[in-house]
C-alpha positions as CSV (number, residue, x, y, z in Angstrom):
1,M,-1.7,-18.0,-4.8
2,T,1.6,-18.7,-3.8
3,N,2.9,-22.4,-3.9
4,N,5.3,-24.2,-1.0
5,N,8.2,-22.3,-2.2
6,G,6.6,-18.3,-1.8
7,Y,6.5,-17.8,-5.4
8,F,3.4,-16.6,-7.5
9,G,4.1,-18.6,-10.9
10,Q,7.7,-17.1,-11.0
11,F,7.6,-14.3,-8.9
12,G,8.6,-14.2,-5.5
13,G,10.8,-16.3,-3.8
14,S,13.7,-15.8,-0.9
15,F,17.0,-13.8,-2.0
16,V,18.3,-13.3,1.3
17,P,21.5,-13.7,3.4
18,E,21.5,-16.7,5.4
19,P,21.1,-15.3,8.7
20,I,18.0,-13.3,7.8
21,Q,16.5,-16.6,5.8
22,K,16.6,-18.2,9.5
23,L,14.5,-15.4,10.6
24,L,12.3,-16.0,7.9
25,D,11.8,-19.6,7.9
26,E,10.5,-18.9,11.9
27,L,8.5,-16.0,11.0
28,E,6.9,-18.2,8.5
29,T,6.5,-21.2,11.1
30,T,4.7,-18.4,13.4
31,F,2.4,-17.4,10.2
32,N,1.3,-20.8,9.7
33,T,0.8,-22.0,12.9
34,Y,-1.5,-19.0,14.0
35,K,-3.1,-17.5,10.6
36,D,-5.9,-20.1,11.2
37,D,-5.8,-20.2,15.0
38,P,-9.1,-19.3,16.4
39,Q,-7.8,-17.8,19.6
40,F,-5.2,-15.5,17.2
41,L,-8.0,-14.4,14.9
42,E,-10.7,-13.6,17.6
43,E,-7.6,-11.3,19.3
44,Y,-6.5,-10.0,15.9
45,H,-10.0,-9.0,14.8
46,G,-11.4,-7.5,17.9
47,Y,-8.4,-4.9,17.4
48,L,-9.3,-4.1,14.4
49,K,-13.0,-3.9,15.8
50,D,-12.0,-2.0,19.0
51,Y,-8.7,-0.4,18.0
52,A,-8.8,0.0,14.4
53,G,-12.2,1.2,13.6
54,R,-13.4,-1.3,11.7
55,E,-15.3,-2.4,9.6
56,T,-14.9,1.0,7.1
57,P,-17.9,2.1,5.0
58,L,-18.4,1.4,1.5
59,Y,-19.6,4.7,0.5
60,F,-21.6,5.9,-2.4
61,A,-20.0,8.7,-3.9
62,Q,-23.1,10.1,-5.4
63,S,-22.1,13.7,-6.3
64,L,-18.9,12.6,-8.0
65,T,-20.8,9.9,-9.7
66,N,-23.6,12.5,-11.0
67,Y,-20.5,15.2,-11.8
68,L,-18.8,12.3,-14.1
69,G,-22.0,10.5,-15.6
70,G,-21.4,6.7,-16.3
71,A,-20.9,4.3,-13.8
72,K,-21.6,4.4,-10.0
73,I,-18.6,5.0,-7.8
74,Y,-18.2,3.6,-4.8
75,L,-15.7,4.4,-2.3
76,K,-14.0,1.5,0.0
77,R,-13.0,4.1,3.2
78,E,-9.8,2.9,4.4
79,D,-9.1,6.5,5.1
80,L,-11.7,6.3,8.0
81,N,-9.9,3.3,9.8
82,H,-7.5,4.8,12.9
83,L,-4.7,6.5,11.9
84,G,-6.0,7.0,8.8
85,S,-4.7,4.3,6.4
86,H,-5.5,0.7,5.6
87,K,-2.0,0.0,6.8
88,L,-3.1,-0.9,10.7
89,N,-4.6,-3.6,9.2
90,N,-0.7,-5.5,8.3
91,V,0.7,-3.6,11.2
92,L,-1.7,-5.2,14.0
93,G,-1.7,-8.8,12.4
94,Q,2.1,-8.7,12.2
95,I,3.0,-7.1,15.6
96,L,0.4,-9.6,17.7
97,L,2.8,-12.5,15.6
98,A,5.6,-10.4,17.0
99,K,4.5,-10.9,20.3
100,R,4.1,-14.4,20.5
101,M,7.5,-14.8,19.3
102,G,8.6,-13.2,22.4
103,K,9.6,-9.6,20.3
104,T,10.6,-6.7,22.4
105,R,11.4,-4.6,19.8
106,V,9.8,-3.7,16.0
107,I,11.9,-2.5,12.8
108,A,10.0,-0.7,9.8
109,E,10.7,1.3,6.4
110,T,7.8,4.1,5.6
111,G,7.6,5.9,2.7
112,A,4.4,8.0,3.0
113,G,4.4,7.6,6.5
114,Q,1.3,6.1,7.2
115,H,2.8,2.5,8.2
116,G,5.5,4.1,9.9
117,V,2.6,5.8,11.9
118,A,0.8,2.5,12.3
119,T,3.7,0.2,13.3
120,A,4.7,3.2,16.0
121,A,0.6,3.1,17.5
122,A,0.6,-0.8,17.9
123,A,4.5,-0.6,19.7
124,A,3.3,1.5,21.4
125,R,0.4,-0.7,22.5
126,F,2.1,-3.3,23.1
127,G,5.3,-1.8,24.8
128,M,7.7,-2.6,22.2
129,E,10.8,-0.6,21.1
130,C,10.3,0.6,17.9
131,D,12.7,2.1,15.0
132,V,11.4,4.0,12.0
133,Y,13.5,4.3,8.9
134,M,12.6,6.3,6.4
135,G,14.1,8.5,3.4
136,A,15.5,12.1,3.9
137,V,13.5,13.8,1.3
138,D,10.1,12.0,2.5
139,V,11.1,12.8,6.1
140,E,11.2,16.3,4.9
141,R,7.6,16.3,2.6
142,Q,5.8,14.1,5.5
143,K,6.8,16.1,8.7
144,L,3.6,15.7,9.8
145,N,3.8,12.0,10.0
146,V,7.3,11.9,11.6
147,F,6.0,14.0,14.9
148,R,3.1,11.9,15.0
149,M,5.4,8.7,14.8
150,E,8.0,10.5,17.4
151,L,5.2,11.4,19.4
152,M,4.2,7.6,19.9
153,G,7.6,6.8,21.1
154,A,9.1,5.8,18.0
155,T,12.7,7.0,17.0
156,V,12.5,7.7,13.2
157,H,16.1,7.4,11.6
158,P,16.1,9.8,8.6
159,V,17.9,8.1,5.3
160,D,20.3,10.2,3.5
161,A,21.5,7.1,0.7
162,G,20.4,7.4,-3.0
163,T,17.3,9.2,-3.2
164,G,16.0,9.6,0.0
165,T,13.0,7.5,-0.6
166,L,11.3,4.7,0.1
167,K,13.8,2.1,-1.8
168,N,16.5,3.6,0.5
169,A,14.2,3.5,3.6
170,V,13.2,-0.3,2.7
171,D,17.7,-1.0,2.6
172,A,18.2,1.0,6.0
173,A,15.7,-1.0,7.6
174,F,16.9,-4.4,6.5
175,A,20.5,-3.5,7.2
176,A,19.1,-2.4,10.4
177,W,17.7,-6.0,11.2
178,M,20.8,-7.6,10.0
179,E,22.6,-5.8,13.3
180,D,20.1,-6.9,15.6
181,L,18.5,-10.6,14.7
182,N,16.2,-10.5,18.1
183,A,13.9,-7.3,16.3
184,F,10.9,-7.9,14.4
185,Y,10.9,-6.4,10.9
186,V,7.4,-5.0,10.4
187,L,7.2,-5.1,6.9
188,G,4.6,-2.7,5.4
189,S,3.8,-3.5,1.6
190,A,3.3,-7.2,-0.2
191,V,6.7,-7.1,-1.1
192,G,10.3,-8.3,-0.1
193,P,11.4,-11.9,0.7
194,H,8.7,-14.9,1.4
195,P,6.5,-15.1,3.6
196,Y,6.2,-11.4,3.9
197,P,3.8,-10.8,0.6
198,T,2.0,-13.7,1.6
199,I,1.5,-12.3,5.4
200,V,0.8,-8.7,4.1
201,H,-2.0,-10.1,1.4
202,E,-3.5,-12.6,4.3
203,F,-3.8,-9.6,6.8
204,Q,-5.2,-6.9,4.2
205,K,-7.7,-9.0,2.8
206,V,-10.1,-7.7,5.3
207,I,-10.6,-5.0,2.7
208,S,-12.2,-6.7,0.0
209,E,-13.5,-9.7,2.6
210,E,-15.8,-6.1,3.6
211,S,-16.2,-4.7,0.6
212,R,-17.5,-7.9,-1.6
213,R,-20.3,-8.2,1.4
214,Q,-21.4,-4.5,1.9
215,I,-21.7,-4.2,-2.5
216,L,-23.9,-7.2,-2.6
217,E,-26.0,-5.6,0.4
218,K,-25.9,-2.4,-1.4
219,E,-26.4,-3.6,-5.2
220,G,-26.8,-7.2,-4.8
221,R,-24.3,-7.9,-7.0
222,L,-20.3,-7.4,-7.6
223,P,-18.9,-4.3,-8.9
224,D,-17.6,-4.4,-13.1
225,A,-14.2,-2.8,-11.7
226,V,-12.2,-2.5,-8.5
227,I,-9.6,0.3,-8.5
228,A,-6.7,0.8,-6.0
229,C,-3.0,2.4,-6.2
230,V,0.3,0.4,-6.7
231,G,3.2,0.7,-5.1
232,G,4.6,-1.9,-3.3
233,G,1.0,-2.9,-3.3
234,S,-0.4,-3.7,0.0
235,N,-3.7,-1.7,-0.4
236,A,-4.6,-3.0,-3.7
237,I,-3.8,-6.7,-2.5
238,G,-6.4,-6.2,0.0
239,A,-8.9,-4.8,-2.3
240,F,-8.5,-7.5,-5.4
241,S,-8.2,-10.7,-2.6
242,E,-11.7,-11.5,-2.6
243,Y,-12.4,-10.9,-5.9
244,I,-10.0,-12.7,-7.8
245,N,-11.7,-15.5,-8.7
246,D,-14.5,-13.4,-9.9
247,H,-13.4,-12.9,-13.4
248,E,-16.2,-10.9,-14.3
249,V,-14.8,-8.1,-12.0
250,K,-11.9,-6.1,-13.5
251,L,-8.8,-5.2,-11.4
252,I,-6.9,-2.4,-12.0
253,G,-3.9,-1.2,-10.4
254,V,-2.6,2.2,-10.8
255,E,0.9,3.4,-10.6
256,A,2.6,6.4,-10.5
257,T,3.7,7.6,-13.8
258,G,5.0,11.1,-12.4
259,K,6.1,13.4,-14.7
260,G,5.4,11.3,-17.8
261,L,6.5,7.9,-19.0
262,D,8.6,10.0,-21.7
263,T,10.6,11.1,-18.7
264,H,13.1,9.2,-15.5
265,M,10.5,10.7,-13.4
266,H,8.0,8.2,-12.5
267,A,7.7,5.2,-10.4
268,A,5.7,2.9,-13.5
269,T,7.3,-0.4,-12.8
270,M,4.8,-2.7,-14.5
271,E,5.0,-0.4,-17.6
272,K,8.4,0.0,-17.9
273,G,10.4,-2.2,-15.9
274,T,11.7,-5.7,-16.2
275,V,11.8,-8.9,-14.2
276,G,14.7,-8.8,-11.9
277,I,15.4,-9.1,-7.9
278,I,14.9,-6.4,-5.8
279,D,14.8,-6.6,-1.9
280,G,14.7,-10.2,-1.7
281,M,12.5,-11.4,-4.1
282,K,12.2,-11.8,-7.8
283,T,9.5,-9.5,-9.6
284,Y,9.2,-6.7,-12.3
285,S,11.7,-3.6,-11.2
286,L,13.2,-0.6,-12.7
287,F,16.7,-0.9,-13.8
288,K,19.3,1.4,-14.7
289,D,21.6,-0.1,-18.0
290,N,24.2,-1.1,-15.8
291,G,21.7,-3.0,-13.7
292,E,21.4,-1.3,-10.5
293,V,18.0,-0.2,-9.2
294,A,16.6,3.0,-10.6
295,D,16.1,6.0,-9.2
296,V,12.1,6.9,-9.6
297,Y,9.8,9.7,-8.8
298,S,6.3,10.4,-7.6
299,I,5.0,13.1,-5.9
300,S,3.4,10.4,-3.7
301,A,5.8,9.6,-1.1
302,G,3.9,6.2,-1.1
303,L,4.3,5.3,-4.5
304,D,8.0,6.1,-5.2
305,Y,9.0,2.5,-5.3
306,P,11.2,1.1,-8.1
307,G,9.3,-2.6,-7.9
308,V,6.3,-4.0,-7.0
309,G,4.7,-7.1,-4.8
310,P,5.8,-10.5,-6.8
311,E,2.0,-11.2,-6.6
312,H,0.9,-8.0,-8.4
313,A,3.6,-9.3,-11.2
314,F,2.4,-12.2,-11.3
315,F,-1.7,-10.9,-12.1
316,K,0.1,-8.4,-14.6
317,D,1.2,-11.4,-16.9
318,S,-1.6,-13.9,-16.1
319,G,-3.4,-11.0,-17.4
320,R,-5.9,-11.4,-13.9
321,A,-5.2,-7.5,-13.4
322,Q,-4.3,-4.7,-15.4
323,Y,-2.2,-1.9,-14.2
324,T,-2.0,1.5,-15.7
325,G,-1.0,5.0,-14.4
326,A,-1.7,8.2,-13.5
327,T,0.9,11.3,-13.4
328,D,1.8,13.7,-10.8
329,E,-1.2,16.6,-12.4
330,D,-3.2,13.5,-12.8
331,A,-3.7,12.4,-9.0
332,I,-3.9,16.6,-7.6
333,N,-7.0,16.7,-9.9
334,A,-8.6,13.8,-8.8
335,L,-8.1,14.7,-5.4
336,I,-9.6,18.1,-5.9
337,T,-12.6,16.7,-7.7
338,L,-13.1,14.5,-4.5
339,S,-12.4,17.4,-2.3
340,K,-15.2,19.7,-4.1
341,T,-17.8,17.0,-4.9
342,E,-17.9,14.9,-1.9
343,G,-16.2,16.6,1.0
344,I,-13.9,13.9,1.4
345,L,-9.9,14.8,1.3
346,P,-8.0,11.7,-0.3
347,A,-4.5,10.8,0.3
348,I,-2.3,11.7,-3.0
349,E,-1.4,7.8,-3.2
350,S,-5.4,7.0,-3.3
351,S,-5.6,10.0,-5.8
352,H,-3.6,7.7,-8.5
353,A,-6.7,5.4,-8.4
354,L,-9.8,8.0,-8.1
355,A,-7.6,9.3,-11.0
356,E,-8.4,6.1,-13.1
357,A,-11.9,5.8,-12.2
358,I,-12.6,9.2,-13.0
359,R,-11.3,8.6,-16.8
360,L,-13.3,5.6,-16.5
361,A,-16.6,5.7,-15.2
362,P,-18.0,8.1,-18.0
363,T,-17.0,5.6,-20.6
364,M,-19.4,3.2,-18.5
365,N,-22.9,2.5,-18.6
366,P,-25.2,4.0,-15.5
367,D,-26.0,0.4,-14.1
368,Q,-22.1,-0.3,-13.6
369,I,-20.0,-0.2,-10.7
370,I,-16.9,0.9,-10.0
371,I,-15.3,0.2,-6.0
372,V,-12.3,2.7,-5.4
373,N,-9.9,1.8,-2.4
374,V,-9.7,5.2,-0.8
375,S,-6.2,3.6,0.8
376,G,-5.3,6.8,3.3
377,R,-6.5,10.5,4.0
378,G,-4.9,13.3,3.1
379,D,-4.2,15.2,6.0
380,K,-0.3,14.2,5.5
381,D,-0.5,15.8,1.8
382,V,-2.2,19.5,2.2
383,Q,1.4,21.1,2.4
384,S,2.8,19.0,-0.7
385,V,-0.9,20.0,-2.6
386,M,-0.2,23.6,-1.8
387,D,3.2,23.6,-3.0
388,Y,2.5,21.7,-6.3
389,L,-1.0,24.2,-6.8
390,E,1.9,27.3,-6.2
391,K,3.8,26.1,-9.0
392,N,1.3,25.2,-11.2
393,T,-1.8,27.8,-10.4
394,D,-2.6,27.8,-14.0
395,R,-3.7,24.3,-14.2
396,N,-5.4,23.9,-11.5
397,E,-7.8,27.6,-11.5
């Protein structure tokens, strides 16, 4: 976990302009005041239960297990959370902090749109103005989520800079925050300057708090592996959190290797990245030869981020978690496999984790257990899947 300076080993910290640092210090003080406060926690967990619909099921995917052979596969069904992903867990916590700080306007970035949708919903619930920054490319491929945000009263700002994807949306959101220091920045992933990675971990740990208890109830023991996709890393931090001290449980994060590691069309931060400063934190990131942050790619709008949360960087270097990758093709095939075996349509992001489970399960014994965090549902991705299959029909007959 972090030390007092917001570091996970050498990773983390806060590398931001002084006006932002003052806001971060205020946020840290507020967070430390309320994170263990019984009244705050009662309100937070009340909204998780009655608004978000938690707890989410831990589902034994028997048909998928039988199809693959090998280990039992359980799915942590974050796709059944209100609005279709894990994002609301964190947003509700941050919005309740914003409420206690007297904020009336929130700013957010989004990639696949799920964080933006969750922020728009919570802002609507609490009567706050909401501005969401989203890369222009992602606006185009996630039109459904853009419209959902707008229906709930949010203003969506397309960002044309750079590749028009998540990194550019983060930059634009920070710039907007600099222009209105009275707003509250609802950061969606386990990234950014301290204290955001710690805050996101705290509000996403409910995923593994539930799954750990659920697997003990169902199987009487802990899983052999927990697998989650990793872009910035919020769903994975939530899925890993309560198993960190259980060293017999393998923690596996799956990044987007896009069109392959032998191309520049990937977002394999852990495998190809180096340590540097990005978005106010020290972590692994993909850089160009001139030191600028590299352009990255994934079919998944939520995984095409050139950095990674500093806690994940620490887990990589310490060996507590291992990080691998799945290509676009791997993810689409995994999405189709789960859809056809279980009638569950996962998000493309989550399908990267499923791809690793599909690879790993047959190499394990039938008495072993894998938990896959299904971080979101795939409704938002149907058009992307259709477009992919039209271009690659020979691969997916």
